[in-house]
C-alpha positions as CSV (number, residue, x, y, z in Angstrom):
1,M,45.7,172.0,50.1
2,A,47.7,170.6,47.1
3,Q,51.5,170.8,47.4
4,T,51.8,172.8,44.2
5,S,49.3,175.3,45.6
6,K,51.1,175.6,48.9
7,V,54.4,176.2,47.1
8,S,52.7,178.9,45.0
9,E,51.3,180.5,48.1
10,A,54.8,180.4,49.7
11,F,56.4,182.0,46.7
12,K,53.8,184.8,46.8
13,E,54.4,185.6,50.4
14,P,55.3,189.4,50.8
15,A,58.5,188.7,52.8
16,N,59.7,186.3,50.0
17,A,59.0,188.9,47.3
18,I,60.9,191.5,49.3
19,G,63.8,189.1,49.7
20,L,64.0,188.4,46.0
21,A,63.8,192.0,45.2
22,G,66.7,192.7,47.6
23,V,68.9,190.0,46.1
24,L,68.3,191.5,42.6
25,A,69.1,195.0,43.9
26,L,72.4,193.8,45.5
27,A,73.5,191.9,42.4
28,A,72.8,195.0,40.2
29,G,74.3,197.4,42.7
30,F,77.6,195.5,43.1
31,L,77.7,194.2,39.6
32,T,78.3,190.6,40.8
33,P,76.2,187.5,40.4
34,I,77.1,186.2,43.9
35,P,74.1,187.7,45.7
36,L,71.9,186.3,43.0
37,I,73.4,182.8,43.4
38,V,73.1,182.9,47.2
39,G,69.5,184.2,46.8
40,L,68.5,181.4,44.5
41,V,70.0,178.8,46.8
42,A,68.1,180.3,49.7
43,E,64.9,180.5,47.7
44,A,65.2,176.8,46.7
45,A,65.6,175.8,50.4
46,Y,62.7,178.1,51.4
47,L,60.3,176.5,48.8
48,L,61.5,173.0,49.8
49,F,60.9,173.2,53.5
50,V,58.6,176.1,54.4
51,P,55.4,174.9,52.5
52,D,55.4,171.7,54.5
53,S,55.9,173.4,57.9
54,K,53.2,173.6,60.5
55,W,53.9,177.3,60.8
56,F,53.0,177.8,57.1
57,D,49.9,175.6,57.5
58,R,48.7,177.9,60.4
59,R,49.5,181.0,58.3
60,L,47.5,179.8,55.3
61,A,44.6,178.8,57.6
62,S,44.6,182.2,59.2
63,K,44.8,183.9,55.9
64,Y,41.9,181.8,54.5
65,D,39.8,182.5,57.6
66,A,40.4,186.2,57.3
67,E,39.3,186.2,53.7
68,I,36.1,184.3,54.7
69,D,35.4,186.8,57.5
70,A,35.9,189.7,55.1
71,R,33.6,188.2,52.5
72,R,30.8,187.5,55.0
73,K,31.1,191.0,56.4
74,K,30.7,192.5,53.0
75,L,27.7,190.2,52.3
76,K,26.2,191.0,55.7
77,D,26.5,194.8,55.0
78,Q,24.7,194.4,51.7
79,V,22.0,191.9,52.6
80,L,21.1,192.4,56.3
81,P,19.5,195.8,55.9
82,T,17.1,194.4,53.2
83,L,15.8,191.6,55.5
84,A,12.7,191.8,57.7
85,P,13.5,192.6,61.4
86,E,12.7,189.1,62.5
87,M,15.0,187.6,59.9
88,R,17.8,190.0,60.9
89,D,17.5,189.0,64.5
90,R,17.6,185.3,63.6
91,Y,20.9,185.8,61.7
92,L,22.5,187.8,64.5
93,R,21.5,185.0,66.9
94,L,23.3,182.5,64.6
95,E,26.4,184.7,64.7
96,T,26.3,184.8,68.5
97,T,25.9,181.0,68.6
98,R,28.9,180.6,66.3
99,D,31.0,182.8,68.6
100,Q,29.9,180.7,71.6
101,I,31.0,177.5,69.8
102,Y,34.4,179.1,69.0
103,A,34.9,180.1,72.6
104,Q,34.2,176.5,73.8
105,C,36.8,174.8,71.6
106,D,39.4,177.3,70.5
107,D,42.3,174.9,70.7
108,G,43.6,174.9,67.1
109,R,42.6,171.3,66.3
110,P,42.1,170.8,62.5
111,W,38.7,169.1,62.9
112,F,37.4,172.0,64.9
113,R,38.6,174.5,62.3
114,E,36.7,172.5,59.8
115,V,33.6,172.7,61.9
116,L,33.9,176.5,62.1
117,R,34.5,176.9,58.4
118,K,31.3,174.9,57.7
119,L,29.4,177.0,60.1
120,D,30.7,180.1,58.4
121,F,29.6,178.6,55.1
122,L,26.1,178.2,56.5
123,L,26.1,181.7,57.8
124,E,26.7,183.0,54.3
125,K,24.0,180.8,52.9
126,F,21.6,182.0,55.6
127,L,22.0,185.5,54.4
128,L,21.7,184.6,50.7
129,F,18.6,182.5,51.4
130,G,17.1,185.3,53.4
131,S,17.7,187.6,50.5
132,K,15.9,185.2,48.1
133,E,13.0,184.9,50.5
134,V,12.5,188.7,50.2
135,Q,12.9,188.7,46.5
136,F,10.6,185.8,45.8
137,G,8.1,186.9,48.4
138,N,7.8,190.3,46.8
139,Y,7.5,188.7,43.4
140,L,4.5,186.6,44.5
141,A,2.9,189.6,46.1
142,S,3.3,191.7,42.9
143,V,1.9,188.9,40.7
144,L,-1.0,188.4,43.1
145,D,-1.8,192.1,42.8
146,E,-1.5,192.0,39.0
147,V,-3.7,188.9,38.4
148,T,-6.3,190.0,41.0
149,R,-6.8,193.3,39.3
150,E,-6.9,191.7,35.8
151,D,-9.3,189.0,37.0
152,T,-11.6,191.5,38.6
153,A,-11.7,193.6,35.4
154,A,-12.3,190.5,33.2
155,Q,-15.2,189.3,35.4
156,S,-16.8,192.7,35.4
157,R,-17.2,192.4,31.7
158,Q,-19.0,189.1,31.9
159,A,-22.8,189.1,31.7
160,M,-23.1,186.7,34.6
161,P,-20.1,187.0,37.0
162,K,-18.7,183.8,38.3
163,R,-18.5,183.0,42.0
164,R,-15.4,184.7,43.4
165,V,-13.1,183.4,46.1
166,P,-12.1,186.2,48.4
167,P,-8.7,187.5,47.4
168,V,-5.7,186.8,49.6
169,V,-4.4,190.0,51.1
170,A,-0.6,190.1,51.2
171,P,1.0,191.6,54.3
172,D,3.3,194.5,54.1
173,E,6.2,192.1,54.3
174,P,5.3,188.5,53.2
175,V,5.9,186.2,56.2
176,V,7.4,183.0,55.0
177,S,7.5,180.2,57.6
178,P,6.2,176.7,58.0
179,E,3.6,178.0,60.5
180,N,1.7,180.1,58.1
181,N,-0.1,179.6,54.8
182,W,0.7,182.9,53.0
183,V,2.7,181.3,50.3
184,K,0.3,178.4,49.7
185,Q,-2.8,180.7,49.6
186,T,-1.1,183.2,47.4
187,V,0.0,180.6,44.9
188,A,-3.4,179.1,44.8
189,R,-5.1,182.4,44.3
190,I,-2.7,183.3,41.4
191,Q,-3.3,180.0,39.7
192,E,-7.0,180.4,40.1
193,C,-6.8,183.6,38.2
194,Y,-4.7,182.1,35.5
195,D,-7.0,179.1,35.2
196,A,-10.0,181.4,34.9
197,E,-8.4,183.4,32.0
198,L,-7.3,180.3,30.3
199,Q,-10.8,179.0,30.4
200,R,-12.2,182.3,29.0
201,I,-9.8,182.1,26.1
202,S,-10.7,178.4,25.4
203,T,-14.4,179.2,25.5
204,F,-14.0,182.1,23.2
205,L,-12.0,180.0,20.7
206,D,-14.5,177.1,20.9
207,Q,-17.6,179.3,20.5
208,S,-16.4,181.6,17.8
209,Q,-17.1,180.2,14.4
210,E,-14.8,182.5,12.5
211,V,-11.7,183.7,14.3
212,E,-9.2,185.6,12.3
213,L,-6.0,183.5,12.0
214,H,-3.8,186.2,13.5
215,T,-6.1,186.6,16.5
216,K,-6.2,182.9,17.0
217,A,-2.4,182.7,17.0
218,V,-2.2,185.5,19.5
219,L,-4.7,183.9,21.9
220,E,-3.0,180.5,21.6
221,K,0.3,182.1,22.4
222,R,-1.2,183.8,25.4
223,Q,-2.4,180.4,26.6
224,E,1.1,179.1,26.3
225,V,2.6,182.0,28.2
226,M,0.1,182.0,31.0
227,Q,0.6,178.2,31.5
228,R,4.3,178.7,31.8
229,R,3.8,181.6,34.2
230,K,1.5,179.4,36.3
231,E,4.1,176.7,36.5
232,Y,6.8,179.3,37.4
233,V,4.7,180.7,40.2
234,S,4.2,177.2,41.6
235,R,7.9,176.6,41.5
236,I,8.6,179.8,43.3
237,G,6.1,178.9,46.0
238,A,7.7,175.5,46.5
239,I,11.2,177.1,46.7
240,L,10.0,179.7,49.2
241,T,8.6,177.0,51.5
242,N,11.8,175.0,51.2
243,L,13.9,178.1,51.9
244,S,12.0,178.6,55.2
245,H,12.5,175.0,56.3
246,Q,16.2,175.2,55.3
247,S,16.9,178.3,57.3
248,R,15.3,176.7,60.4
249,L,17.3,173.6,59.8
250,M,20.5,175.7,59.9
251,E,19.4,177.3,63.2
252,D,18.6,173.9,64.7
253,T,22.1,172.7,63.6
254,F,23.9,175.7,65.2
255,G,22.1,175.0,68.4
256,L,22.9,171.3,68.3
257,I,26.6,171.9,67.7
258,N,26.7,174.4,70.5
259,D,25.0,171.9,72.8
260,E,27.1,168.9,72.0
261,I,30.5,170.2,70.8
262,R,32.3,168.8,73.9
263,A,30.1,165.8,74.5
264,R,30.4,164.1,71.0
265,S,33.3,162.8,69.0
266,P,34.8,164.9,66.2
267,E,33.4,162.4,63.6
268,Q,29.9,162.7,65.0
269,V,30.0,166.5,65.0
270,L,31.4,166.7,61.5
271,A,28.8,164.2,60.2
272,D,25.9,166.2,61.6
273,I,27.1,169.4,60.0
274,E,28.0,167.7,56.7
275,D,24.4,166.6,56.3
276,V,23.2,170.1,56.7
277,V,25.8,171.4,54.3
278,F,24.7,168.8,51.7
279,Q,21.0,169.9,52.1
280,T,22.1,173.6,51.8
281,N,24.0,172.9,48.6
282,A,21.0,171.1,47.2
283,M,18.9,174.2,48.0
284,N,21.4,176.4,46.4
285,A,21.4,174.3,43.3
286,A,17.6,174.5,43.1
287,L,17.9,178.3,43.2
288,E,20.4,178.4,40.4
289,E,18.1,176.3,38.2
290,V,15.3,178.9,38.5
291,A,15.1,181.1,35.4
292,P,16.3,184.7,35.7
293,F,14.0,186.6,38.1
294,E,13.2,189.4,35.7
295,Q,10.3,187.5,34.1
296,M,8.3,188.8,31.2
297,K,4.9,189.9,32.6
298,V,1.9,189.3,30.5
299,P,-1.5,190.5,31.6
300,V,-4.0,187.8,32.2
301,S,-6.7,189.4,30.3
302,A,-7.0,191.4,27.1
């Protein structure tokens, strides 16, 4: 922490504020500047020596850790009930592993405190990524339902219905993991429906000799919108897959640190967890680049 920041934190300490208020009260009560002068000298000495003391470093570290714990607890209370039971169990196992790591090496060493803080960071991100999995999984399921209904209605109006690929049936809670193909199949089915409607519009425009200019403009705009939605769905599918891999990487890392915290050097342990933090930040950046979730929904058929 920068020296100016440490001095600022020392100045804002409750005990220091009470002391300054007491000096001002004494000076005002006895109508003499002596208490104020003594207080200013004491304050200068306090700000000169206390911010650099080991005691103050420990106090700041404990305060910071308490703030992190409170923030994660608030996030946990908000997010955990919204996750699938399997995802909730995975998060609780991570918390247990974190506590086991703490119990192994609770000796106050700075490098170990850094490890714990990075594990706490990953715990927060695990919750946030779990929340995004639910959000994006539900989004894909809703779009799948939308385009399947619209595609069925469009094909029923065709004189010669085209061959249909059996629709993908979404489970009650989309299961997102490397071991299943729900995301891949759902994205493929949605894109198939968009492609079919895009082809229908193109065929109509090509075969119609006289299309009113306004109608043509509307249909061309629909083509543009559907193409963008198709790309957006593909991006969401890729992010969902990466979220699943990332959450499992976090779990593996917690297990690795718990296995080797005593057997490896501090530099090796920190390097392992730094790599995962870097990957997690990259995943978080990808999520921030995604357009707002409330996307304009345009039917795939007129």
